[in-house]
py3Dmol code that shows the C-alpha trace and the ligand (Angstrom):
import py3Dmol

protein = """\
ATOM      1  CA  MET A   1      -0.039   0.006   0.027  1.00  0.00           C
ATOM      2  CA  LEU A   2       1.110   3.519  -0.679  1.00  0.00           C
ATOM      3  CA  ASP A   3       1.455   5.150   2.719  1.00  0.00           C
ATOM      4  CA  ASP A   4       2.570   8.768   2.680  1.00  0.00           C
ATOM      5  CA  THR A   5       6.227   7.839   3.153  1.00  0.00           C
ATOM      6  CA  ILE A   6       6.295   5.534   0.215  1.00  0.00           C
ATOM      7  CA  ASN A   7       4.314   7.874  -1.993  1.00  0.00           C
ATOM      8  CA  SER A   8       6.500  10.745  -1.260  1.00  0.00           C
ATOM      9  CA  SER A   9       9.589   8.860  -2.524  1.00  0.00           C
ATOM     10  CA  PHE A  10       8.153   8.856  -5.996  1.00  0.00           C
ATOM     11  CA  VAL A  11       8.772  11.881  -8.220  1.00  0.00           C
ATOM     12  CA  LYS A  12       6.022  14.400  -7.842  1.00  0.00           C
ATOM     13  CA  GLU A  13       7.164  16.783 -10.517  1.00  0.00           C
ATOM     14  CA  PRO A  14       8.797  16.516 -13.884  1.00  0.00           C
ATOM     15  CA  ARG A  15      12.418  15.473 -13.510  1.00  0.00           C
ATOM     16  CA  ALA A  16      13.717  18.792 -14.710  1.00  0.00           C
ATOM     17  CA  MET A  17      12.178  20.305 -11.605  1.00  0.00           C
ATOM     18  CA  ASN A  18      13.495  17.920  -8.928  1.00  0.00           C
ATOM     19  CA  ASN A  19      15.983  15.763 -10.825  1.00  0.00           C
ATOM     20  CA  HIS A  20      14.349  12.536  -9.740  1.00  0.00           C
ATOM     21  CA  PHE A  21      14.364   9.413 -11.859  1.00  0.00           C
ATOM     22  CA  THR A  22      12.133   6.316 -11.518  1.00  0.00           C
ATOM     23  CA  TYR A  23      13.282   3.043 -13.128  1.00  0.00           C
ATOM     24  CA  ILE A  24      10.757   0.254 -13.284  1.00  0.00           C
ATOM     25  CA  ALA A  25      11.941  -3.239 -14.483  1.00  0.00           C
ATOM     26  CA  ASN A  26       9.161  -5.061 -16.388  1.00  0.00           C
ATOM     27  CA  TRP A  27      10.116  -8.687 -16.245  1.00  0.00           C
ATOM     28  CA  LYS A  28       6.981  -9.650 -18.201  1.00  0.00           C
ATOM     29  CA  MET A  29       6.337 -13.447 -18.338  1.00  0.00           C
ATOM     30  CA  ASN A  30      10.039 -14.344 -18.613  1.00  0.00           C
ATOM     31  CA  TRP A  31      10.822 -15.914 -15.308  1.00  0.00           C
ATOM     32  CA  SER A  32       9.493 -18.641 -13.084  1.00  0.00           C
ATOM     33  CA  PHE A  33       9.014 -18.028  -9.364  1.00  0.00           C
ATOM     34  CA  GLN A  34      12.398 -19.606  -8.711  1.00  0.00           C
ATOM     35  CA  GLN A  35      14.197 -17.514 -11.320  1.00  0.00           C
ATOM     36  CA  THR A  36      12.545 -14.308 -10.125  1.00  0.00           C
ATOM     37  CA  MET A  37      13.429 -14.912  -6.498  1.00  0.00           C
ATOM     38  CA  ALA A  38      16.997 -15.951  -7.351  1.00  0.00           C
ATOM     39  CA  PHE A  39      17.483 -12.582  -9.080  1.00  0.00           C
ATOM     40  CA  ALA A  40      15.703 -10.644  -6.308  1.00  0.00           C
ATOM     41  CA  ILE A  41      17.735 -12.272  -3.571  1.00  0.00           C
ATOM     42  CA  THR A  42      21.110 -12.124  -5.333  1.00  0.00           C
ATOM     43  CA  HIS A  43      20.792  -8.469  -6.240  1.00  0.00           C
ATOM     44  CA  LYS A  44      18.775  -7.240  -3.200  1.00  0.00           C
ATOM     45  CA  ASN A  45      21.586  -5.195  -1.635  1.00  0.00           C
ATOM     46  CA  ALA A  46      22.739  -3.753  -4.910  1.00  0.00           C
ATOM     47  CA  LEU A  47      19.218  -2.652  -5.857  1.00  0.00           C
ATOM     48  CA  ILE A  48      18.749  -1.054  -2.446  1.00  0.00           C
ATOM     49  CA  SER A  49      22.054   0.791  -2.756  1.00  0.00           C
ATOM     50  CA  MET A  50      21.019   2.139  -6.146  1.00  0.00           C
ATOM     51  CA  SER A  51      17.967   3.745  -4.587  1.00  0.00           C
ATOM     52  CA  ASN A  52      18.390   7.217  -3.168  1.00  0.00           C
ATOM     53  CA  THR A  53      16.658  10.632  -2.927  1.00  0.00           C
ATOM     54  CA  HIS A  54      17.137  10.999  -6.726  1.00  0.00           C
ATOM     55  CA  THR A  55      16.455   7.394  -7.758  1.00  0.00           C
ATOM     56  CA  THR A  56      13.452   5.158  -7.265  1.00  0.00           C
ATOM     57  CA  ILE A  57      13.654   1.503  -8.368  1.00  0.00           C
ATOM     58  CA  GLY A  58      10.547  -0.591  -9.048  1.00  0.00           C
ATOM     59  CA  LEU A  59      10.103  -4.244 -10.060  1.00  0.00           C
ATOM     60  CA  ALA A  60       7.049  -5.371 -12.054  1.00  0.00           C
ATOM     61  CA  ALA A  61       6.836  -9.101 -11.714  1.00  0.00           C
ATOM     62  CA  SER A  62       4.630 -12.132 -12.196  1.00  0.00           C
ATOM     63  CA  PRO A  63       1.638 -12.398  -9.843  1.00  0.00           C
ATOM     64  CA  LEU A  64       3.042 -15.644  -8.558  1.00  0.00           C
ATOM     65  CA  THR A  65       6.035 -13.792  -7.054  1.00  0.00           C
ATOM     66  CA  LEU A  66       4.498 -10.577  -5.694  1.00  0.00           C
ATOM     67  CA  GLN A  67       3.871 -11.667  -2.117  1.00  0.00           C
ATOM     68  CA  SER A  68       7.417 -13.073  -1.780  1.00  0.00           C
ATOM     69  CA  LEU A  69       8.956  -9.991  -3.382  1.00  0.00           C
ATOM     70  CA  ALA A  70       6.967  -7.658  -1.209  1.00  0.00           C
ATOM     71  CA  GLN A  71       8.118  -9.615   1.862  1.00  0.00           C
ATOM     72  CA  LEU A  72      11.762  -9.675   0.708  1.00  0.00           C
ATOM     73  CA  TYR A  73      11.746  -5.938   0.036  1.00  0.00           C
ATOM     74  CA  ASN A  74       9.596  -4.927   2.999  1.00  0.00           C
ATOM     75  CA  THR A  75      11.087  -1.870   4.717  1.00  0.00           C
ATOM     76  CA  THR A  76      13.370  -1.219   1.793  1.00  0.00           C
ATOM     77  CA  PRO A  77      12.969   1.607  -0.779  1.00  0.00           C
ATOM     78  CA  ILE A  78      12.335  -0.895  -3.600  1.00  0.00           C
ATOM     79  CA  LYS A  79       8.756  -0.682  -4.995  1.00  0.00           C
ATOM     80  CA  ILE A  80       6.903  -3.846  -6.112  1.00  0.00           C
ATOM     81  CA  PHE A  81       4.431  -3.714  -9.016  1.00  0.00           C
ATOM     82  CA  ALA A  82       2.033  -6.121 -10.621  1.00  0.00           C
ATOM     83  CA  GLN A  83       1.999  -6.173 -14.425  1.00  0.00           C
ATOM     84  CA  ASP A  84      -1.769  -5.995 -14.563  1.00  0.00           C
ATOM     85  CA  SER A  85      -4.697  -5.709 -12.172  1.00  0.00           C
ATOM     86  CA  ALA A  86      -8.437  -6.304 -12.495  1.00  0.00           C
ATOM     87  CA  ALA A  87     -11.044  -3.744 -13.549  1.00  0.00           C
ATOM     88  CA  GLN A  88     -13.474  -5.046 -10.973  1.00  0.00           C
ATOM     89  CA  GLN A  89     -13.658  -5.467  -7.231  1.00  0.00           C
ATOM     90  CA  PRO A  90     -13.022  -8.948  -5.826  1.00  0.00           C
ATOM     91  CA  GLY A  91     -15.605 -11.419  -7.072  1.00  0.00           C
ATOM     92  CA  ALA A  92     -16.347 -13.964  -9.776  1.00  0.00           C
ATOM     93  CA  TYR A  93     -13.723 -13.034 -12.353  1.00  0.00           C
ATOM     94  CA  THR A  94     -11.725 -16.174 -13.053  1.00  0.00           C
ATOM     95  CA  GLY A  95      -8.037 -15.637 -13.567  1.00  0.00           C
ATOM     96  CA  ASP A  96      -7.955 -12.006 -12.606  1.00  0.00           C
ATOM     97  CA  VAL A  97      -6.062 -10.388  -9.746  1.00  0.00           C
ATOM     98  CA  ALA A  98      -7.894  -7.665  -7.741  1.00  0.00           C
ATOM     99  CA  ALA A  99      -6.185  -4.393  -6.783  1.00  0.00           C
ATOM    100  CA  ALA A 100      -7.430  -4.958  -3.220  1.00  0.00           C
ATOM    101  CA  HIS A 101      -5.559  -8.196  -3.081  1.00  0.00           C
ATOM    102  CA  LEU A 102      -2.342  -6.553  -4.420  1.00  0.00           C
ATOM    103  CA  ALA A 103      -2.736  -3.970  -1.664  1.00  0.00           C
ATOM    104  CA  ALA A 104      -3.243  -6.680   0.942  1.00  0.00           C
ATOM    105  CA  ILE A 105       0.234  -8.161   0.189  1.00  0.00           C
ATOM    106  CA  ASN A 106       1.884  -4.717   0.199  1.00  0.00           C
ATOM    107  CA  CYS A 107       2.348  -4.167  -3.495  1.00  0.00           C
ATOM    108  CA  ASN A 108       2.923  -0.537  -4.366  1.00  0.00           C
ATOM    109  CA  GLY A 109       1.002  -0.468  -7.635  1.00  0.00           C
ATOM    110  CA  SER A 110       0.511  -2.067 -11.006  1.00  0.00           C
ATOM    111  CA  LEU A 111       1.265  -1.560 -14.701  1.00  0.00           C
ATOM    112  CA  ILE A 112      -2.003  -1.263 -16.689  1.00  0.00           C
ATOM    113  CA  GLY A 113      -2.707  -0.914 -20.336  1.00  0.00           C
ATOM    114  CA  HIS A 114       0.578  -2.378 -21.477  1.00  0.00           C
ATOM    115  CA  SER A 115       0.523  -2.694 -25.305  1.00  0.00           C
ATOM    116  CA  GLU A 116       0.988  -6.474 -24.971  1.00  0.00           C
ATOM    117  CA  ARG A 117      -2.300  -6.569 -22.987  1.00  0.00           C
ATOM    118  CA  ARG A 118      -4.029  -4.207 -25.387  1.00  0.00           C
ATOM    119  CA  ARG A 119      -2.814  -6.389 -28.317  1.00  0.00           C
ATOM    120  CA  TYR A 120      -3.178  -9.920 -26.964  1.00  0.00           C
ATOM    121  CA  HIS A 121      -6.141  -9.400 -24.642  1.00  0.00           C
ATOM    122  CA  HIS A 122      -7.936  -6.676 -26.655  1.00  0.00           C
ATOM    123  CA  GLU A 123      -7.905  -4.209 -23.679  1.00  0.00           C
ATOM    124  CA  THR A 124      -9.651  -0.966 -24.454  1.00  0.00           C
ATOM    125  CA  ASN A 125      -9.113   2.574 -23.066  1.00  0.00           C
ATOM    126  CA  GLU A 126     -12.311   2.124 -21.052  1.00  0.00           C
ATOM    127  CA  LEU A 127     -11.072  -1.071 -19.476  1.00  0.00           C
ATOM    128  CA  VAL A 128      -7.767   0.612 -18.562  1.00  0.00           C
ATOM    129  CA  GLN A 129      -9.775   3.421 -16.953  1.00  0.00           C
ATOM    130  CA  ALA A 130     -11.645   0.897 -14.853  1.00  0.00           C
ATOM    131  CA  LYS A 131      -8.384  -0.734 -13.778  1.00  0.00           C
ATOM    132  CA  MET A 132      -6.943   2.637 -12.820  1.00  0.00           C
ATOM    133  CA  GLN A 133     -10.048   3.356 -10.751  1.00  0.00           C
ATOM    134  CA  GLN A 134      -9.646   0.083  -8.808  1.00  0.00           C
ATOM    135  CA  LEU A 135      -5.970   0.800  -8.149  1.00  0.00           C
ATOM    136  CA  LEU A 136      -6.607   4.329  -6.921  1.00  0.00           C
ATOM    137  CA  ALA A 137      -9.520   3.089  -4.745  1.00  0.00           C
ATOM    138  CA  CYS A 138      -6.967   0.819  -3.026  1.00  0.00           C
ATOM    139  CA  ASN A 139      -4.366   3.598  -2.754  1.00  0.00           C
ATOM    140  CA  LEU A 140      -2.042   1.877  -5.207  1.00  0.00           C
ATOM    141  CA  LEU A 141       0.054   3.637  -7.809  1.00  0.00           C
ATOM    142  CA  PRO A 142      -1.133   3.108 -11.454  1.00  0.00           C
ATOM    143  CA  VAL A 143       1.566   2.947 -14.097  1.00  0.00           C
ATOM    144  CA  ILE A 144      -0.558   3.549 -17.217  1.00  0.00           C
ATOM    145  CA  CYS A 145       1.150   2.480 -20.501  1.00  0.00           C
ATOM    146  CA  ILE A 146       0.270   4.316 -23.743  1.00  0.00           C
ATOM    147  CA  GLY A 147       1.804   4.439 -27.152  1.00  0.00           C
ATOM    148  CA  GLU A 148       1.165   4.333 -30.862  1.00  0.00           C
ATOM    149  CA  THR A 149       1.748   1.559 -33.440  1.00  0.00           C
ATOM    150  CA  LEU A 150       4.127   2.045 -36.308  1.00  0.00           C
ATOM    151  CA  GLU A 151       1.243   2.444 -38.676  1.00  0.00           C
ATOM    152  CA  GLN A 152      -0.213   5.262 -36.593  1.00  0.00           C
ATOM    153  CA  ARG A 153       3.258   6.918 -36.326  1.00  0.00           C
ATOM    154  CA  ASN A 154       3.647   6.680 -40.056  1.00  0.00           C
ATOM    155  CA  LYS A 155       0.211   8.294 -40.574  1.00  0.00           C
ATOM    156  CA  ASP A 156       1.237  11.110 -38.233  1.00  0.00           C
ATOM    157  CA  GLU A 157      -1.409  10.126 -35.730  1.00  0.00           C
ATOM    158  CA  THR A 158       0.787   9.694 -32.637  1.00  0.00           C
ATOM    159  CA  LEU A 159      -0.523  12.639 -30.601  1.00  0.00           C
ATOM    160  CA  VAL A 160      -4.162  11.873 -31.581  1.00  0.00           C
ATOM    161  CA  VAL A 161      -3.741   8.269 -30.403  1.00  0.00           C
ATOM    162  CA  LEU A 162      -2.084   9.351 -27.174  1.00  0.00           C
ATOM    163  CA  GLU A 163      -4.857  11.890 -26.601  1.00  0.00           C
ATOM    164  CA  GLN A 164      -7.504   9.171 -26.977  1.00  0.00           C
ATOM    165  CA  GLN A 165      -5.648   6.916 -24.613  1.00  0.00           C
ATOM    166  CA  LEU A 166      -5.183   9.663 -22.065  1.00  0.00           C
ATOM    167  CA  SER A 167      -8.789  10.912 -22.226  1.00  0.00           C
ATOM    168  CA  ASN A 168     -10.010   7.973 -20.097  1.00  0.00           C
ATOM    169  CA  VAL A 169      -6.999   8.268 -17.797  1.00  0.00           C
ATOM    170  CA  PHE A 170      -7.710  11.941 -17.132  1.00  0.00           C
ATOM    171  CA  SER A 171     -11.433  11.231 -16.568  1.00  0.00           C
ATOM    172  CA  CYS A 172     -10.443   8.765 -13.943  1.00  0.00           C
ATOM    173  CA  ALA A 173      -8.024  11.235 -12.240  1.00  0.00           C
ATOM    174  CA  ALA A 174     -10.626  13.938 -12.305  1.00  0.00           C
ATOM    175  CA  ALA A 175     -13.228  11.679 -10.638  1.00  0.00           C
ATOM    176  CA  GLN A 176     -10.998  11.136  -7.514  1.00  0.00           C
ATOM    177  CA  SER A 177     -11.972  13.017  -4.314  1.00  0.00           C
ATOM    178  CA  GLU A 178      -8.333  13.732  -3.535  1.00  0.00           C
ATOM    179  CA  PRO A 179      -5.525  14.440  -6.077  1.00  0.00           C
ATOM    180  CA  THR A 180      -3.578  11.270  -6.827  1.00  0.00           C
ATOM    181  CA  HIS A 181      -0.098  10.437  -8.060  1.00  0.00           C
ATOM    182  CA  ASN A 182       0.015   8.605 -11.338  1.00  0.00           C
ATOM    183  CA  ILE A 183       2.676   7.326 -13.733  1.00  0.00           C
ATOM    184  CA  ILE A 184       2.329   7.508 -17.454  1.00  0.00           C
ATOM    185  CA  ALA A 185       4.694   5.216 -19.389  1.00  0.00           C
ATOM    186  CA  TYR A 186       5.008   6.290 -23.086  1.00  0.00           C
ATOM    187  CA  GLU A 187       5.893   3.066 -24.925  1.00  0.00           C
ATOM    188  CA  PRO A 188       5.670   3.273 -28.709  1.00  0.00           C
ATOM    189  CA  VAL A 189       4.458  -0.236 -29.718  1.00  0.00           C
ATOM    190  CA  TRP A 190       7.034  -0.367 -32.516  1.00  0.00           C
ATOM    191  CA  ALA A 191       9.890   0.319 -30.053  1.00  0.00           C
ATOM    192  CA  ILE A 192       9.070  -2.558 -27.708  1.00  0.00           C
ATOM    193  CA  GLY A 193      11.532  -5.411 -28.024  1.00  0.00           C
ATOM    194  CA  THR A 194      12.633  -4.290 -31.499  1.00  0.00           C
ATOM    195  CA  GLY A 195      15.816  -2.369 -30.773  1.00  0.00           C
ATOM    196  CA  LEU A 196      14.193   0.690 -32.431  1.00  0.00           C
ATOM    197  CA  VAL A 197      13.964   3.906 -30.406  1.00  0.00           C
ATOM    198  CA  PRO A 198      12.266   7.105 -31.437  1.00  0.00           C
ATOM    199  CA  THR A 199      14.600   9.994 -32.436  1.00  0.00           C
ATOM    200  CA  ILE A 200      15.261  12.541 -29.704  1.00  0.00           C
ATOM    201  CA  GLU A 201      13.175  15.070 -31.705  1.00  0.00           C
ATOM    202  CA  GLN A 202      10.225  12.656 -31.719  1.00  0.00           C
ATOM    203  CA  LEU A 203      10.630  12.091 -28.007  1.00  0.00           C
ATOM    204  CA  ILE A 204      10.833  15.806 -27.252  1.00  0.00           C
ATOM    205  CA  GLU A 205       7.678  16.357 -29.219  1.00  0.00           C
ATOM    206  CA  VAL A 206       5.789  13.688 -27.270  1.00  0.00           C
ATOM    207  CA  PHE A 207       7.156  14.423 -23.876  1.00  0.00           C
ATOM    208  CA  SER A 208       6.576  18.210 -24.180  1.00  0.00           C
ATOM    209  CA  TRP A 209       3.037  17.462 -25.272  1.00  0.00           C
ATOM    210  CA  LEU A 210       2.445  14.932 -22.496  1.00  0.00           C
ATOM    211  CA  SER A 211       3.863  17.210 -19.850  1.00  0.00           C
ATOM    212  CA  LYS A 212       1.595  20.058 -20.920  1.00  0.00           C
ATOM    213  CA  ALA A 213      -1.405  17.726 -21.053  1.00  0.00           C
ATOM    214  CA  CYS A 214      -0.759  16.367 -17.582  1.00  0.00           C
ATOM    215  CA  ALA A 215      -0.064  19.786 -16.078  1.00  0.00           C
ATOM    216  CA  SER A 216      -3.672  20.868 -16.617  1.00  0.00           C
ATOM    217  CA  GLN A 217      -5.020  17.771 -14.821  1.00  0.00           C
ATOM    218  CA  PRO A 218      -5.569  17.242 -11.090  1.00  0.00           C
ATOM    219  CA  GLY A 219      -2.935  15.147  -9.311  1.00  0.00           C
ATOM    220  CA  THR A 220       0.756  14.666  -9.950  1.00  0.00           C
ATOM    221  CA  TRP A 221       2.158  12.813 -12.936  1.00  0.00           C
ATOM    222  CA  THR A 222       5.491  11.103 -13.633  1.00  0.00           C
ATOM    223  CA  LEU A 223       6.380  10.475 -17.240  1.00  0.00           C
ATOM    224  CA  LEU A 224       8.413   7.373 -18.168  1.00  0.00           C
ATOM    225  CA  TYR A 225       9.731   6.212 -21.529  1.00  0.00           C
ATOM    226  CA  GLY A 226       9.739   2.541 -22.440  1.00  0.00           C
ATOM    227  CA  GLY A 227      10.881   0.664 -25.565  1.00  0.00           C
ATOM    228  CA  SER A 228      14.286  -0.849 -26.240  1.00  0.00           C
ATOM    229  CA  VAL A 229      15.980   1.126 -23.414  1.00  0.00           C
ATOM    230  CA  THR A 230      19.550  -0.155 -23.031  1.00  0.00           C
ATOM    231  CA  ALA A 231      22.760   1.003 -21.336  1.00  0.00           C
ATOM    232  CA  ALA A 232      23.876   2.273 -24.776  1.00  0.00           C
ATOM    233  CA  ASN A 233      20.990   4.699 -25.314  1.00  0.00           C
ATOM    234  CA  ALA A 234      19.972   5.550 -21.724  1.00  0.00           C
ATOM    235  CA  SER A 235      22.323   8.504 -21.182  1.00  0.00           C
ATOM    236  CA  THR A 236      21.051  10.244 -24.336  1.00  0.00           C
ATOM    237  CA  LEU A 237      17.395   9.504 -23.444  1.00  0.00           C
ATOM    238  CA  LYS A 238      17.929  10.921 -19.927  1.00  0.00           C
ATOM    239  CA  GLY A 239      18.599  14.322 -21.507  1.00  0.00           C
ATOM    240  CA  ILE A 240      14.888  14.782 -22.421  1.00  0.00           C
ATOM    241  CA  ASP A 241      13.673  17.458 -20.061  1.00  0.00           C
ATOM    242  CA  GLN A 242      10.216  16.164 -19.040  1.00  0.00           C
ATOM    243  CA  LEU A 243      11.363  12.556 -18.704  1.00  0.00           C
ATOM    244  CA  GLY A 244      10.974  11.159 -15.175  1.00  0.00           C
ATOM    245  CA  GLY A 245      12.434   7.695 -15.842  1.00  0.00           C
ATOM    246  CA  PHE A 246      12.200   4.455 -17.746  1.00  0.00           C
ATOM    247  CA  LEU A 247      10.054   1.327 -17.967  1.00  0.00           C
ATOM    248  CA  ILE A 248      12.536  -1.305 -18.994  1.00  0.00           C
ATOM    249  CA  GLY A 249      11.778  -4.697 -20.515  1.00  0.00           C
ATOM    250  CA  GLY A 250      14.528  -6.946 -21.964  1.00  0.00           C
ATOM    251  CA  ALA A 251      17.458  -4.980 -20.477  1.00  0.00           C
ATOM    252  CA  SER A 252      16.107  -5.358 -16.948  1.00  0.00           C
ATOM    253  CA  LEU A 253      16.584  -9.183 -17.114  1.00  0.00           C
ATOM    254  CA  ASP A 254      20.370  -8.596 -17.078  1.00  0.00           C
ATOM    255  CA  PHE A 255      21.388  -7.030 -13.750  1.00  0.00           C
ATOM    256  CA  GLN A 256      24.604  -5.460 -15.035  1.00  0.00           C
ATOM    257  CA  GLU A 257      22.718  -3.843 -17.937  1.00  0.00           C
ATOM    258  CA  PHE A 258      19.976  -2.565 -15.650  1.00  0.00           C
ATOM    259  CA  GLU A 259      22.551  -1.155 -13.186  1.00  0.00           C
ATOM    260  CA  LYS A 260      24.361   0.666 -16.035  1.00  0.00           C
ATOM    261  CA  ILE A 261      21.014   2.197 -17.168  1.00  0.00           C
ATOM    262  CA  VAL A 262      20.343   3.444 -13.651  1.00  0.00           C
ATOM    263  CA  LYS A 263      23.857   4.765 -13.083  1.00  0.00           C
ATOM    264  CA  CYS A 264      24.741   6.316 -16.413  1.00  0.00           C
ATOM    265  CA  GLN A 265      25.098  10.072 -16.556  1.00  0.00           C
ATOM    266  CA  ILE A 266      22.938  12.305 -18.674  1.00  0.00           C
ATOM    267  CA  VAL A 267      24.437  13.247 -22.016  1.00  0.00           C
ATOM    268  CA  VAL A 268      22.832  16.359 -23.524  1.00  0.00           C
TER     269      VAL A 268
END
"""
ligand_1 = """\
10
13P
P 11.789 -3.670 -24.057
O 12.616 -2.800 -23.128
O 12.188 -5.077 -24.027
O 11.687 -3.003 -25.408
O 10.281 -3.609 -23.480
C 9.703 -2.416 -23.087
C 8.478 -2.665 -22.403
O 7.513 -3.220 -22.929
C 8.471 -2.315 -20.950
O 7.133 -2.402 -20.477
"""
view = py3Dmol.view(width=600, height=400)
view.addModel(protein, "pdb")
view.setStyle({"model": 0}, {"cartoon": {"style": "trace"}})
view.addModel(ligand_1, "xyz")
view.setStyle({"model": 1}, {"stick": {}})
view.zoomTo()
view.show()
């Protein structure tokens, strides 16, 4: 659960304003329980030592592992995330995991709307909104993934697509009785797992637009980039003003690579 202490360690403003970076490893469905825990135990101290007032580390793992990870990292600054959570309250929804049940095992939040879920499970913007609502109702941090396909990018529809995806997200934020903290992860579908990364100009366009769009909404917003982030491109990407961190897939499965991404200096 996000108590005030935990919540306050996440970036509340664009990075340029407080120089804070959040790095979330998305391990997807790569590892078994045993493999996940072996990584988490082996690198526990190193991950903790990488966390500081300017750096927050999060791990988004298989639901099988969340309780053990939350126990292992209890009282440490490392945040534990699910990769998805249900759009409904606990009840007759076979195979889903309720936000309330994530909160009960001390998860900090969940990814929602990842493009792999939109693609393989046909998740809509409305469904993502319902998932966000459930997370916020349980005081959990939503990490909402958005991004355009290559076809949409080529048709110059990127900002239109992002606007549609965000419209439901902003409705949800506006419906809360108290302002909430939310993370948006911009992950172009064509950059995920492909080795392709948008140009800096393309990213500046998107992140300037995102940052303005979020600034007019209630709550606080952290903006992450995801899609083929590696140690080789991280320092350049870190130079983007409104960027508040990364959501890292493949490269997060290799501890040395992940550590280099976290520790590399900004190149502008
Ligand atoms: P890759 O870093 O493997 O491209 O994956 C990005 C991603 O989907 C993170 O959620």
